[in-house]
BAGUMAR-561735 format. One line per field, with one value per atom (N, C-alpha, C): residue in one letter; residue number from 1; atom name; y, x, z. Coordinates in nm, 2 decimals. Each point is the difference from the previous one (the first is absolute). Layout:
code	c(A; ...) .
pos	c(NUM; ...) .
site	c(CA; ...) .
py	c(Y; ...) .
px	c(X; ...) .
pz	c(Z; ...) .
This chain:
code	c(M; M; M; V; V; V; A; A; A; R; R; R; F; F; F; L; L; L; N; N; N; V; V; V; Q; Q; Q; M; M; M; D; D; D; D; D; D; I; I; I; V; V; V; A; A; A; S; S; S; A; A; A; S; S; S; E; E; E; A; A; A; R; R; R; Q; Q; Q; R; R; R; T; T; T; V; V; V; A; A; A; T; T; T; A; A; A; V; V; V; R; R; R; L; L; L; F; F; F; D; D; D; R; R; R; L; L; L; E; E; E; A; A; A; D; D; D; E; E; E; V; V; V; S; S; S; A; A; A; D; D; D; V; V; V; V; V; V; C; C; C; A; A; A; A; A; A; A; A; A; D; D; D; I; I; I; S; S; S; Q; Q; Q; A; A; A; Q; Q; Q; L; L; L; E; E; E; S; S; S; M; M; M; F; F; F; G; G; G; S; S; S; L; L; L; D; D; D; G; G; G; L; L; L; L; L; L; Y; Y; Y; A; A; A; A; A; A; G; G; G; R; R; R; S; S; S; I; I; I; A; A; A; E; E; E; Q; Q; Q; A; A; A; L; L; L; D; D; D; D; D; D; L; L; L) .
pos	c(1; 1; 1; 2; 2; 2; 3; 3; 3; 4; 4; 4; 5; 5; 5; 6; 6; 6; 7; 7; 7; 8; 8; 8; 9; 9; 9; 10; 10; 10; 11; 11; 11; 12; 12; 12; 13; 13; 13; 14; 14; 14; 15; 15; 15; 16; 16; 16; 17; 17; 17; 18; 18; 18; 19; 19; 19; 20; 20; 20; 21; 21; 21; 22; 22; 22; 23; 23; 23; 24; 24; 24; 25; 25; 25; 26; 26; 26; 27; 27; 27; 28; 28; 28; 29; 29; 29; 30; 30; 30; 31; 31; 31; 32; 32; 32; 33; 33; 33; 34; 34; 34; 35; 35; 35; 36; 36; 36; 37; 37; 37; 38; 38; 38; 39; 39; 39; 40; 40; 40; 41; 41; 41; 42; 42; 42; 43; 43; 43; 44; 44; 44; 45; 45; 45; 46; 46; 46; 47; 47; 47; 48; 48; 48; 49; 49; 49; 50; 50; 50; 51; 51; 51; 52; 52; 52; 53; 53; 53; 54; 54; 54; 55; 55; 55; 56; 56; 56; 57; 57; 57; 58; 58; 58; 59; 59; 59; 60; 60; 60; 61; 61; 61; 62; 62; 62; 63; 63; 63; 64; 64; 64; 65; 65; 65; 66; 66; 66; 67; 67; 67; 68; 68; 68; 69; 69; 69; 70; 70; 70; 71; 71; 71; 72; 72; 72; 73; 73; 73; 74; 74; 74; 75; 75; 75; 76; 76; 76; 77; 77; 77; 78; 78; 78; 79; 79; 79; 80; 80; 80; 81; 81; 81; 82; 82; 82) .
site	c(N; CA; C; N; CA; C; N; CA; C; N; CA; C; N; CA; C; N; CA; C; N; CA; C; N; CA; C; N; CA; C; N; CA; C; N; CA; C; N; CA; C; N; CA; C; N; CA; C; N; CA; C; N; CA; C; N; CA; C; N; CA; C; N; CA; C; N; CA; C; N; CA; C; N; CA; C; N; CA; C; N; CA; C; N; CA; C; N; CA; C; N; CA; C; N; CA; C; N; CA; C; N; CA; C; N; CA; C; N; CA; C; N; CA; C; N; CA; C; N; CA; C; N; CA; C; N; CA; C; N; CA; C; N; CA; C; N; CA; C; N; CA; C; N; CA; C; N; CA; C; N; CA; C; N; CA; C; N; CA; C; N; CA; C; N; CA; C; N; CA; C; N; CA; C; N; CA; C; N; CA; C; N; CA; C; N; CA; C; N; CA; C; N; CA; C; N; CA; C; N; CA; C; N; CA; C; N; CA; C; N; CA; C; N; CA; C; N; CA; C; N; CA; C; N; CA; C; N; CA; C; N; CA; C; N; CA; C; N; CA; C; N; CA; C; N; CA; C; N; CA; C; N; CA; C; N; CA; C; N; CA; C; N; CA; C; N; CA; C; N; CA; C; N; CA; C; N; CA; C; N; CA; C; N; CA; C) .
py	c(10.86; 0.10; 0.12; -0.02; 0.09; 0.07; -0.08; 0.06; 0.10; -0.02; 0.06; 0.14; -0.04; 0.14; 0.10; -0.06; 0.08; 0.04; -0.04; 0.03; -0.03; -0.12; -0.07; -0.14; -0.05; -0.12; -0.10; -0.12; -0.11; -0.04; 0.01; -0.03; 0.11; 0.11; 0.10; -0.04; -0.07; -0.05; -0.11; -0.10; -0.11; 0.03; 0.10; 0.04; 0.06; 0.09; 0.04; -0.10; -0.09; -0.09; -0.08; -0.04; -0.07; 0.09; 0.12; 0.09; 0.00; 0.01; 0.02; -0.15; -0.13; -0.11; 0.01; 0.02; 0.02; 0.08; 0.12; 0.09; -0.06; -0.06; -0.05; -0.11; -0.08; -0.13; 0.08; 0.09; 0.06; 0.07; 0.08; 0.04; -0.10; -0.10; -0.11; -0.05; -0.02; -0.06; 0.10; 0.12; 0.11; 0.00; -0.01; 0.00; -0.12; -0.10; -0.15; 0.03; 0.05; 0.03; 0.08; 0.11; 0.09; -0.01; -0.07; -0.03; -0.13; -0.02; -0.15; -0.04; -0.13; -0.06; 0.03; 0.00; 0.03; 0.16; 0.08; 0.16; -0.01; -0.08; 0.04; -0.06; 0.08; -0.02; 0.04; -0.04; 0.05; 0.15; 0.05; 0.16; 0.07; -0.06; 0.08; -0.03; -0.13; 0.00; 0.09; 0.00; 0.10; 0.13; 0.04; 0.17; 0.01; -0.08; 0.02; -0.02; -0.07; -0.03; 0.10; 0.06; 0.12; -0.09; -0.12; -0.07; -0.02; -0.02; -0.04; -0.15; -0.03; -0.14; -0.09; 0.08; -0.08; -0.01; 0.08; -0.04; -0.12; 0.00; -0.10; -0.13; -0.01; -0.12; -0.03; 0.08; -0.01; -0.07; 0.05; -0.05; -0.12; -0.01; -0.13; -0.07; 0.02; -0.09; 0.03; 0.04; 0.03; 0.04; 0.01; 0.04; -0.13; -0.11; -0.13; -0.02; 0.04; 0.01; 0.10; 0.09; 0.11; -0.06; -0.05; -0.06; -0.10; -0.08; -0.10; 0.07; 0.09; 0.08; 0.07; 0.04; 0.08; -0.12; -0.10; -0.11; -0.04; -0.02; -0.04; 0.09; 0.13; 0.11; 0.00; -0.04; 0.01; -0.14; -0.09; -0.12; 0.01; 0.06; 0.03; 0.11; 0.08; 0.09; -0.08; -0.08; -0.07; -0.09; -0.06; -0.07; 0.07; 0.12; 0.09; 0.05; 0.01; 0.05; -0.12; -0.12; -0.10; 0.01) .
px	c(9.98; 0.08; 0.01; 0.05; 0.03; -0.15; -0.11; -0.13; -0.03; 0.03; -0.02; 0.09; 0.10; 0.10; -0.04; -0.06; -0.06; -0.13; -0.05; -0.16; -0.08; 0.01; -0.10; -0.04; -0.12; -0.04; 0.02; 0.05; 0.04; -0.11; -0.13; -0.11; 0.04; 0.02; 0.04; 0.11; 0.11; 0.11; -0.04; -0.06; -0.03; -0.11; -0.09; -0.09; 0.08; 0.09; 0.08; 0.08; 0.05; 0.08; -0.10; -0.12; -0.08; -0.07; -0.01; -0.06; 0.14; 0.11; 0.10; 0.02; -0.02; 0.00; -0.11; -0.12; -0.13; 0.05; 0.04; 0.02; 0.12; 0.11; 0.09; -0.05; -0.07; -0.08; -0.07; -0.09; -0.09; 0.09; 0.09; 0.10; 0.07; 0.07; 0.03; -0.11; -0.11; -0.11; -0.03; 0.00; -0.03; 0.13; 0.10; 0.16; -0.01; -0.06; 0.01; -0.10; -0.11; -0.12; 0.04; 0.10; 0.02; 0.14; 0.09; 0.13; 0.04; 0.11; 0.04; 0.05; 0.00; 0.06; 0.13; 0.09; 0.13; 0.04; -0.10; 0.01; -0.03; -0.06; -0.03; 0.12; 0.07; 0.12; -0.04; 0.09; -0.02; 0.01; 0.09; 0.01; -0.11; -0.06; -0.15; -0.10; -0.02; -0.09; 0.03; 0.11; 0.02; -0.05; 0.08; -0.02; -0.16; -0.06; -0.17; -0.08; 0.06; -0.08; 0.05; 0.11; 0.07; 0.04; 0.08; 0.06; 0.14; 0.08; 0.15; -0.01; 0.14; 0.03; 0.01; 0.06; -0.03; -0.14; -0.09; -0.12; -0.09; 0.05; -0.05; 0.06; 0.11; 0.09; -0.07; -0.02; -0.06; -0.15; -0.09; -0.14; 0.01; 0.08; -0.04; 0.14; 0.09; 0.14; 0.07; -0.07; 0.07; -0.11; 0.03; -0.09; -0.10; 0.08; -0.09; -0.11; 0.04; -0.11; -0.09; 0.01; -0.08; -0.09; 0.06; -0.08; -0.10; 0.06; -0.10; -0.13; 0.03; -0.11; -0.10; 0.06; -0.07; -0.08; 0.04; -0.06; -0.12; 0.03; -0.10; -0.13; 0.05; -0.11; -0.08; 0.05; -0.07; -0.09; 0.05; -0.09; -0.11; 0.02; -0.10; -0.12; 0.05; -0.09; -0.08; 0.04; -0.06; -0.11; 0.02; -0.08; -0.12; 0.04; -0.10; -0.11; 0.07; -0.08; -0.10; 0.01; -0.08; -0.16) .
pz	c(11.98; 0.09; -0.09; -0.13; -0.12; -0.02; -0.02; 0.00; 0.09; 0.13; 0.13; -0.03; -0.02; -0.02; -0.10; -0.12; -0.10; 0.00; 0.13; 0.03; -0.09; -0.06; -0.09; 0.04; -0.05; 0.05; -0.09; 0.04; -0.09; -0.10; 0.03; -0.09; -0.13; 0.02; -0.10; -0.09; 0.06; -0.06; -0.10; 0.07; -0.07; -0.11; 0.01; -0.08; -0.13; 0.03; -0.11; -0.07; 0.06; -0.08; -0.08; 0.05; -0.08; -0.12; 0.02; -0.13; -0.07; 0.03; -0.09; -0.09; 0.06; -0.06; -0.11; 0.05; -0.10; -0.11; 0.04; -0.11; -0.10; 0.05; -0.09; -0.08; 0.06; -0.08; -0.12; 0.04; -0.09; -0.13; 0.03; -0.07; -0.11; 0.06; -0.06; -0.13; 0.06; -0.08; -0.13; 0.04; -0.14; -0.08; 0.05; -0.07; -0.11; 0.08; -0.10; -0.10; 0.01; -0.07; -0.14; 0.06; -0.10; -0.09; 0.07; -0.07; -0.01; -0.10; -0.01; 0.13; 0.02; 0.13; 0.01; -0.10; 0.02; 0.02; -0.01; 0.04; 0.13; 0.06; 0.16; 0.09; 0.04; 0.10; 0.13; 0.10; 0.14; 0.00; -0.08; 0.00; -0.04; -0.12; -0.05; 0.10; 0.07; 0.10; 0.12; 0.04; 0.12; -0.03; -0.13; -0.03; -0.01; -0.06; -0.03; 0.14; 0.10; 0.13; 0.10; -0.05; 0.12; 0.12; -0.03; 0.11; -0.04; 0.11; -0.03; -0.02; -0.07; -0.04; 0.15; 0.10; 0.13; 0.03; -0.02; 0.02; -0.05; -0.14; -0.07; 0.04; 0.03; 0.05; 0.15; 0.07; 0.14; -0.02; -0.09; -0.01; -0.07; -0.10; -0.11; -0.01; 0.05; -0.01; -0.12; -0.09; -0.15; -0.11; -0.10; -0.12; 0.00; -0.02; -0.01; 0.10; 0.12; 0.11; -0.04; -0.05; -0.03; -0.13; -0.09; -0.11; 0.04; 0.11; 0.04; 0.07; 0.08; 0.08; -0.11; -0.12; -0.11; -0.06; -0.03; -0.05; 0.08; 0.13; 0.09; 0.00; 0.01; -0.01; -0.12; -0.11; -0.12; -0.01; 0.06; 0.01; 0.09; 0.12; 0.09; -0.05; -0.08; -0.07; -0.08; -0.09; -0.10; 0.06; 0.12; 0.07; 0.04; 0.05; 0.07; -0.10; -0.12; -0.12; -0.06; 0.05; -0.07; 0.06) .
């Protein structure tokens, strides 16, 4: 109903959320590559990915959830490179 009110398609909303999730994971991977682990906080990731703390929690549950997603992304990339 909200999508209809805003004159947008649900597919666009889902695609946008998926893109935000992928962008956030990629940002976290880059940050962990460039910074010490204790320097990568939720605030740092949110600022770098241009998302709010609420968005991070909605997508990943917590910073730990994002860390899991980032680790999984790194592992998948390593397997693709074999």
